[in-house]
Phi, psi and omega in degrees: 000315180293322178295319179297317178297318178298317178296320179296319179295317178299316179298316180296317180296321179296316179296319179295321178295317178296320179297315179297318180296314181291327176295319178297317178297318179299319178296321178295322178301324181294339180275348184282147171271162181300336182271350180292145180267146177242134180245148179240133178280119179233108185063229181272000185239164177254133177241142177292135178235144176301130183301317180296319179296319179297317179298316180298317179299316180294317179299319179293319178300316179298321178298312180296316181296317180299323178296319181289329179288000000 
């Protein structure tokens, strides 16, 4: 029972951390101009990502995380 509670608390903390991180990214997106470039970390390198696609991905992640919380 105690182990299960500990696991639930860990899961909740992980979700809250992810939510905070994605919220921060979303706020940063609002500061960008349409011409600014967005990069995505893939393995050891950075790749240019379409700004609209990046915003959509972050918004969807926030939606999923909020549902789980």
